[in-house]
DSSP file (Angstrom, degrees, kcal/mol; ACC not computed):
  #  RESIDUE AA STRUCTURE BP1 BP2  ACC     N-H-->O    O-->H-N    N-H-->O    O-->H-N    TCO  KAPPA ALPHA  PHI   PSI    X-CA   Y-CA   Z-CA
    1    1 A M              0   0    0      0, 0.0     2,-0.0     0, 0.0     5,-0.0   0.000 360.0 360.0 360.0 141.9   -6.9   -5.3   18.4
    2    2 A D     >  -     0   0    0      1,-0.1     4,-1.9     4,-0.0     3,-0.2  -0.333 360.0-121.8 -68.0 149.3   -7.5   -6.4   14.8
    3    3 A D  H  > S+     0   0    0      1,-0.2     4,-2.3     2,-0.2     5,-0.1   0.857 112.3  55.2 -61.6 -36.4   -4.6   -8.0   12.8
    4    4 A R  H  > S+     0   0    0      1,-0.2     4,-2.2     2,-0.2    -1,-0.2   0.887 106.7  50.3 -65.8 -37.5   -4.9   -5.4   10.1
    5    5 A K  H  > S+     0   0    0      2,-0.2     4,-2.2     1,-0.2    -1,-0.2   0.908 110.5  49.6 -66.1 -41.0   -4.5   -2.6   12.7
    6    6 A K  H  X S+     0   0    0     -4,-1.9     4,-1.9     2,-0.2    -2,-0.2   0.901 110.0  52.1 -62.4 -40.8   -1.4   -4.3   14.2
    7    7 A L  H  X S+     0   0    0     -4,-2.3     4,-1.3     1,-0.2    -2,-0.2   0.918 111.6  44.8 -62.8 -45.2    0.1   -4.7   10.7
    8    8 A F  H  < S+     0   0    0     -4,-2.2    -1,-0.2     1,-0.2    -2,-0.2   0.854 112.2  52.0 -70.0 -33.6   -0.4   -1.0    9.9
    9    9 A M  H >< S+     0   0    0     -4,-2.2     3,-0.5     1,-0.2    -1,-0.2   0.848 111.9  47.2 -69.7 -32.3    1.0    0.1   13.2
   10   10 A A  H 3< S+     0   0    0     -4,-1.9     2,-0.2     1,-0.2    -1,-0.2   0.734 108.6  55.6 -79.2 -23.0    4.1   -2.0   12.8
   11   11 A C  T 3<  +     0   0    0     -4,-1.3    -1,-0.2     1,-0.2    -2,-0.1  -0.296  65.3 118.7-108.7  47.7    4.8   -0.9    9.2
   12   12 A C    <   +     0   0    0     -3,-0.5    -1,-0.2    -2,-0.2     3,-0.1   0.081  36.4 138.0 -99.3  23.5    5.0    2.9    9.7
   13   13 A A    >   -     0   0    0     -3,-0.1     3,-1.4     1,-0.1    68,-0.1  -0.368  64.5 -95.9 -68.7 147.0    8.6    3.2    8.5
   14   14 A P  T 3  S+     0   0    0      0, 0.0    67,-0.2     0, 0.0    -1,-0.1  -0.361 110.3  28.8 -61.8 142.1    9.4    6.1    6.2
   15   15 A G  T 3  S+     0   0    0      1,-0.3    66,-0.4    44,-0.1     2,-0.3   0.496  84.3 142.8  86.0   4.6    9.4    5.2    2.5
   16   16 A T    <   -     0   0    0     -3,-1.4     2,-0.4    64,-0.2    -1,-0.3  -0.631  36.4-154.3 -81.4 133.6    6.8    2.5    3.0
   17   17 A R  E     -A   79   0A   0     62,-5.0    62,-2.8    -2,-0.3     2,-0.6  -0.901   1.4-153.5-109.5 137.3    4.3    2.1    0.2
   18   18 A Y  E     -AB  78  58A   0     40,-3.3    40,-2.1    -2,-0.4     2,-0.6  -0.949   6.9-166.5-112.2 118.8    0.8    0.7    0.7
   19   19 A Q  E     -AB  77  57A   0     58,-3.0    58,-2.8    -2,-0.6     2,-0.5  -0.926   6.0-166.6-110.0 114.8   -0.8   -0.9   -2.4
   20   20 A V  E     -AB  76  56A   0     36,-2.8    36,-2.4    -2,-0.6     2,-0.6  -0.896  11.7-144.6-108.3 123.3   -4.5   -1.6   -1.9
   21   21 A L  E     +AB  75  55A   0     54,-2.8    54,-0.8    -2,-0.5     2,-0.3  -0.776  33.4 162.3 -90.1 119.4   -6.3   -3.9   -4.4
   22   22 A L  E     - B   0  54A   0     32,-3.1    32,-3.3    -2,-0.6     2,-0.1  -0.880  38.4-107.5-134.0 162.0   -9.9   -2.7   -5.0
   23   23 A G     >  -     0   0    0     -2,-0.3     4,-2.6    30,-0.2     5,-0.2  -0.323  46.3 -96.4 -77.9 172.3  -12.7   -3.1   -7.4
   24   24 A Y  H  > S+     0   0    0     28,-0.5     4,-2.2     1,-0.2     5,-0.1   0.931 123.3  43.3 -60.1 -49.0  -13.7   -0.3   -9.7
   25   25 A S  H  > S+     0   0    0      1,-0.2     4,-2.1     2,-0.2    -1,-0.2   0.874 114.9  50.1 -68.7 -36.0  -16.5    1.1   -7.6
   26   26 A E  H  > S+     0   0    0      2,-0.2     4,-2.4     1,-0.2    -1,-0.2   0.909 110.7  49.6 -66.9 -41.0  -14.5    0.8   -4.4
   27   27 A A  H  X S+     0   0    0     -4,-2.6     4,-2.4     2,-0.2    -2,-0.2   0.888 109.7  51.7 -64.5 -38.7  -11.5    2.6   -6.0
   28   28 A L  H  X S+     0   0    0     -4,-2.2     4,-2.4    -5,-0.2    -1,-0.2   0.919 110.3  48.2 -63.5 -43.2  -13.8    5.4   -7.2
   29   29 A D  H  X S+     0   0    0     -4,-2.1     4,-2.1     1,-0.2    -2,-0.2   0.898 111.7  50.6 -63.0 -40.2  -15.2    5.8   -3.6
   30   30 A G  H  X S+     0   0    0     -4,-2.4     4,-1.9     2,-0.2    -2,-0.2   0.891 111.1  47.7 -64.7 -39.9  -11.7    5.8   -2.2
   31   31 A L  H  X S+     0   0    0     -4,-2.4     4,-2.6     2,-0.2    -2,-0.2   0.882 110.6  51.5 -69.1 -38.0  -10.6    8.5   -4.7
   32   32 A E  H  X S+     0   0    0     -4,-2.4     4,-2.8     2,-0.2     5,-0.3   0.896 109.7  50.5 -64.3 -38.5  -13.6   10.6   -4.0
   33   33 A D  H  X S+     0   0    0     -4,-2.1     4,-2.1     2,-0.2    -2,-0.2   0.899 111.4  48.5 -63.1 -40.6  -12.8   10.4   -0.3
   34   34 A W  H  <>S+     0   0    0     -4,-1.9     5,-0.7     2,-0.2    -2,-0.2   0.898 115.2  44.2 -66.1 -41.3   -9.2   11.4   -1.0
   35   35 A M  H  <5S+     0   0    0     -4,-2.6    -2,-0.2     1,-0.2    -1,-0.2   0.890 116.7  44.9 -72.4 -39.3  -10.4   14.4   -3.2
   36   36 A D  H  <5S+     0   0    0     -4,-2.8    -2,-0.2    -5,-0.2    -1,-0.2   0.848 108.6  65.4 -74.6 -34.2  -13.1   15.6   -0.8
   37   37 A G  T  <5S-     0   0    0     -4,-2.1     2,-0.6    -5,-0.3    -3,-0.0  -0.228  93.8-110.5 -80.0 174.7  -11.0   15.2    2.3
   38   38 A S  T   5 +     0   0    0      2,-0.0     2,-0.4    -2,-0.0    -3,-0.1  -0.482  52.5 164.3-104.9  61.4   -7.9   17.3    3.1
   39   39 A W      < -     0   0    0     -5,-0.7     2,-0.6    -2,-0.6    21,-0.0  -0.671  29.9-156.2 -82.7 127.5   -5.4   14.5    2.7
   40   40 A A        +     0   0    0     -2,-0.4     2,-0.3     2,-0.1    -1,-0.1  -0.378  61.8  94.9 -97.8  53.5   -1.8   15.7    2.3
   41   41 A C  S    S-     0   0    0     -2,-0.6     2,-0.3    -7,-0.1    -2,-0.1  -0.937  72.5-114.1-139.8 161.2   -0.6   12.6    0.5
   42   42 A D        -     0   0    0     -2,-0.3    17,-0.6     2,-0.0     2,-0.4  -0.732  23.7-160.2 -94.7 146.6   -0.2   11.4   -3.1
   43   43 A V  E     -C   58   0A   0     -2,-0.3     2,-0.5    15,-0.1    15,-0.2  -0.995   1.2-159.3-128.7 126.8   -2.2    8.5   -4.5
   44   44 A R  E     -C   57   0A   0     13,-3.0    13,-3.0    -2,-0.4     2,-0.5  -0.902   7.8-161.2-104.8 132.4   -1.2    6.5   -7.5
   45   45 A V  E     +C   56   0A   0     -2,-0.5     2,-0.3    11,-0.2    11,-0.2  -0.948  19.6 158.1-115.4 130.0   -3.9    4.7   -9.4
   46   46 A R  E     -C   55   0A   0      9,-2.0     9,-3.0    -2,-0.5     2,-0.3  -0.981  43.7 -99.0-146.8 159.3   -3.0    1.8  -11.8
   47   47 A R  E     -C   54   0A   0     -2,-0.3     7,-0.2     7,-0.2     2,-0.1  -0.585  40.7-134.2 -77.0 137.8   -4.7   -1.2  -13.3
   48   48 A A        -     0   0    0      5,-1.8     5,-0.2    -2,-0.3     4,-0.1  -0.450  16.4-119.1 -88.9 164.7   -4.0   -4.4  -11.5
   49   49 A K  S    S+     0   0    0     -2,-0.1     2,-0.2     2,-0.1    -1,-0.1   0.803  95.2  87.2 -70.4 -28.9   -3.0   -7.7  -13.2
   50   50 A T  S >  S-     0   0    0      1,-0.1     3,-1.1     2,-0.0    -2,-0.3  -0.519  96.5-100.5 -71.4 137.2   -6.2   -9.2  -11.6
   51   51 A Q  T 3  S+     0   0    0      1,-0.2    -1,-0.1    -2,-0.2     3,-0.1  -0.309  99.8   5.6 -63.1 139.4   -9.2   -8.8  -13.9
   52   52 A K  T 3  S+     0   0    0      1,-0.2   -28,-0.5    -4,-0.1     2,-0.3   0.807 104.9 118.4  58.5  35.7  -11.6   -5.9  -13.0
   53   53 A R    <   -     0   0    0     -3,-1.1    -5,-1.8    -5,-0.2     2,-0.3  -0.944  45.6-160.4-131.3 153.5   -9.3   -4.6  -10.2
   54   54 A V  E     -BC  22  47A   0    -32,-3.3   -32,-3.1    -2,-0.3     2,-0.5  -0.958  13.0-138.5-130.3 146.6   -7.5   -1.4   -9.5
   55   55 A V  E     -BC  21  46A   0     -9,-3.0    -9,-2.0    -2,-0.3     2,-0.6  -0.935   8.4-162.1-109.4 126.6   -4.6   -0.7   -7.2
   56   56 A L  E     -BC  20  45A   0    -36,-2.4   -36,-2.8    -2,-0.5     2,-0.5  -0.944  14.1-166.5-102.3 122.2   -4.5    2.5   -5.1
   57   57 A E  E     +BC  19  44A   0    -13,-3.0   -13,-3.0    -2,-0.6     2,-0.3  -0.937  16.3 156.0-115.5 129.7   -0.9    3.1   -3.9
   58   58 A T  E     -BC  18  43A   0    -40,-2.1   -40,-3.3    -2,-0.5   -15,-0.1  -0.949  41.5-144.7-144.9 162.6   -0.1    5.6   -1.2
   59   59 A T  S    S+     0   0    0    -17,-0.6     2,-0.7    -2,-0.3   -43,-0.2   0.422  74.2 100.4-105.3  -3.5    2.6    6.4    1.4
   60   60 A D     >  -     0   0    0    -18,-0.3     4,-2.1     1,-0.2     5,-0.2  -0.755  56.3-162.5 -88.7 115.9    0.2    7.7    4.0
   61   61 A V  H  > S+     0   0    0     -2,-0.7     4,-2.4     1,-0.2     5,-0.2   0.830  88.6  54.1 -67.8 -32.3   -0.5    5.0    6.6
   62   62 A V  H  > S+     0   0    0      2,-0.2     4,-1.9     1,-0.2    -1,-0.2   0.922 110.5  44.8 -70.0 -43.5   -3.6    6.7    7.9
   63   63 A F  H  > S+     0   0    0      2,-0.2     4,-2.0     1,-0.2    -2,-0.2   0.908 114.3  50.0 -66.3 -40.7   -5.2    6.9    4.4
   64   64 A A  H  X S+     0   0    0     -4,-2.1     4,-2.2     1,-0.2    -2,-0.2   0.914 111.0  48.2 -64.0 -42.5   -4.3    3.3    3.7
   65   65 A S  H  X S+     0   0    0     -4,-2.4     4,-2.5     1,-0.2    -1,-0.2   0.851 108.6  55.2 -67.7 -32.4   -5.7    2.1    6.9
   66   66 A R  H  X S+     0   0    0     -4,-1.9     4,-2.1     2,-0.2    -1,-0.2   0.906 108.5  48.3 -64.5 -40.8   -8.9    4.1    6.3
   67   67 A L  H  X S+     0   0    0     -4,-2.0     4,-2.6     2,-0.2    -2,-0.2   0.917 112.3  48.6 -63.5 -42.8   -9.3    2.3    2.9
   68   68 A V  H  < S+     0   0    0     -4,-2.2     6,-0.2     1,-0.2    -2,-0.2   0.902 113.8  45.8 -66.5 -40.9   -8.7   -1.1    4.5
   69   69 A L  H  < S+     0   0    0     -4,-2.5     3,-0.3     1,-0.2    -1,-0.2   0.853 115.5  47.1 -70.4 -33.3  -11.2   -0.5    7.3
   70   70 A R  H  < S+     0   0    0     -4,-2.1     2,-0.7     1,-0.3    -2,-0.2   0.904 119.4  37.7 -75.1 -41.5  -13.8    0.9    4.8
   71   71 A F  S >< S-     0   0    0     -4,-2.6     3,-1.5    -5,-0.2    -1,-0.3  -0.837  73.8-175.7-112.5  91.6  -13.5   -1.9    2.3
   72   72 A S  T 3  S+     0   0    0     -2,-0.7    -1,-0.1    -3,-0.3    -2,-0.1   0.673  74.1  57.5 -68.9 -19.6  -13.0   -5.0    4.4
   73   73 A G  T 3  S+     0   0    0      2,-0.1    -1,-0.3     0, 0.0     2,-0.1   0.334  81.7 114.0 -93.8   9.1  -12.5   -7.5    1.6
   74   74 A C    <   -     0   0    0     -3,-1.5     2,-0.3    -6,-0.2   -52,-0.1  -0.403  60.3-130.2 -84.3 157.3   -9.5   -5.8    0.0
   75   75 A K  E     -A   21   0A   0    -54,-0.8   -54,-2.8    -2,-0.1     2,-0.4  -0.798  19.1-155.7-102.9 148.1   -5.9   -7.1   -0.2
   76   76 A V  E     -A   20   0A   0     -2,-0.3     2,-0.5   -56,-0.2   -56,-0.2  -0.983   8.3-165.4-128.3 133.7   -3.0   -5.0    0.8
   77   77 A H  E     -A   19   0A   0    -58,-2.8   -58,-3.0    -2,-0.4     2,-0.6  -0.981  10.5-156.4-115.2 128.0    0.7   -5.3   -0.2
   78   78 A I  E     +A   18   0A   0     -2,-0.5     2,-0.3   -60,-0.2   -60,-0.2  -0.918  22.6 163.9-107.8 119.3    3.2   -3.3    1.9
   79   79 A A  E     +A   17   0A   0    -62,-2.8   -62,-5.0    -2,-0.6     2,-0.3  -0.914   8.1 124.8-130.7 156.2    6.4   -2.5    0.1
   80   80 A G     >  -     0   0    0     -2,-0.3     4,-2.2   -64,-0.3   -64,-0.2  -0.988  68.5 -53.4 177.4-168.1    9.2    0.0    0.8
   81   81 A A  H  > S+     0   0    0    -66,-0.4     4,-2.0    -2,-0.3     5,-0.2   0.819 124.3  56.5 -63.3 -33.1   12.8    0.7    1.4
   82   82 A V  H  > S+     0   0    0      2,-0.2     4,-1.8     1,-0.2    -1,-0.2   0.936 109.9  43.8 -66.6 -46.3   13.1   -1.9    4.1
   83   83 A D  H  > S+     0   0    0      1,-0.2     4,-1.5     2,-0.2    -2,-0.2   0.893 114.0  50.1 -65.8 -40.9   11.9   -4.7    1.8
   84   84 A E  H  X S+     0   0    0     -4,-2.2     4,-0.9     1,-0.2    -1,-0.2   0.881 110.8  48.9 -68.6 -37.4   14.0   -3.6   -1.1
   85   85 A A  H  < S+     0   0    0     -4,-2.0     3,-0.3     1,-0.2    -1,-0.2   0.874 111.7  49.4 -69.4 -36.1   17.2   -3.4    1.0
   86   86 A A  H  < S+     0   0    0     -4,-1.8    -1,-0.2     1,-0.2    -2,-0.2   0.791 106.3  57.0 -72.5 -26.9   16.6   -6.8    2.4
   87   87 A A  H  < S+     0   0    0     -4,-1.5    -1,-0.2    -5,-0.1    -2,-0.2   0.754  95.7  72.3 -76.7 -24.2   16.0   -8.4   -1.0
   88   88 A K  S  < S-     0   0    0     -4,-0.9     3,-0.1    -3,-0.3    -1,-0.1  -0.829  75.3-147.1 -97.9 117.5   19.4   -7.2   -2.4
   89   89 A P        -     0   0    0      0, 0.0     5,-0.1     0, 0.0    -2,-0.1  -0.429  33.6 -89.9 -75.1 157.3   22.5   -9.1   -1.0
   90   90 A P    >>  -     0   0    0      0, 0.0     3,-0.7     0, 0.0     4,-0.6  -0.266  33.7-117.0 -62.9 155.2   25.8   -7.2   -0.7
   91   91 A L  H >> S+     0   0    0      1,-0.2     3,-1.0     2,-0.2     4,-0.6   0.831 109.4  64.4 -64.9 -33.5   28.1   -7.2   -3.6
   92   92 A A  H >4 S+     0   0    0      1,-0.3     3,-0.6     2,-0.2    -1,-0.2   0.818  99.5  53.2 -62.8 -31.0   30.9   -9.1   -1.8
   93   93 A E  H <4 S+     0   0    0     -3,-0.7    -1,-0.3     1,-0.2    -2,-0.2   0.706 103.6  57.7 -76.5 -19.5   28.7  -12.2   -1.4
   94   94 A N  H << S+     0   0    0     -3,-1.0    -1,-0.2    -4,-0.6     2,-0.2   0.590  84.3 101.3 -87.7 -10.8   28.0  -12.3   -5.2
   95   95 A R    <<  -     0   0    0     -4,-0.6     2,-0.4    -3,-0.6    -3,-0.0  -0.503  67.2-135.1 -79.9 141.6   31.6  -12.6   -6.3
   96   96 A L              0   0    0     -2,-0.2    -2,-0.1     1,-0.1    -1,-0.0  -0.795 360.0 360.0 -93.0 136.4   33.1  -15.9   -7.3
   97   97 A I              0   0    0     -2,-0.4    -1,-0.1     0, 0.0    -2,-0.0   0.395 360.0 360.0-110.8 360.0   36.5  -16.6   -5.9
């Protein structure tokens, strides 16, 4: 099994966001696929910090994996409730005694 498939299968937790970095023409093809298909998911489109790149952000793992398989050179960032909770330490550890 491909590493990307393993990654998407392991990261199917609720609240997980998949941010796919694409070029302009690839992002347009991905949006047309989303509009033409019957995808029951939201897609957020924003300009990336990288020049001439666009980020498609979705919570649907199937749509995100379809984008990754279709555009093999894209980068993916997986963010969600699990990452945000792990990044914040409990308040008791932050207090000075």
